[in-house]
Phi, psi and omega in degrees: 000320179296325179295319180295317178298320178296319179296319179296314179297317179298314179298317179297319179296315179297319180298313181296317181292323177295320179294316179297321178296315179298316178298319180295319179294319178296317180297321180292334182265005182295137179280149177282150180279131175226128358285160183275343178232154181280133176239120184301339179292342181294337184266359177300136181094349177280160179303145182308319179297325179292317178298318179299317180299310183295324178294327178283327187267335186239153176246133179304129179092356180285152178295145176283135178284124181266330182203153177218141176250124182242126179251138180241148175212134180179207179230148182231133181279110182268354182275141177273325183245341177219167182287127178219082187279133178234138178288153176212157170223150176206159177228133176240144174243123179251126183235130183287330178235076186293140176282167173089000000 
């Protein structure tokens, strides 16, 4: 029984180190965002509603967002016929120029 527990711990450790290595290699190969700042002239020629949105949401000269980390926390109904709520958490990373 102790041997099985050791194998499980070893496997989990290898999985985590492999995942961290892969993440580091992907991060190192990420392309830089160009242009690095927003220029309002870029939206010329887009439909008027799109231009209005970008003018309201962005400021000329602001840095372009390259990545965002979004964390979620809540409950999810796991029941098929009745309510069976289970808590969950998750984290997503959104990258505008994903590597790989």
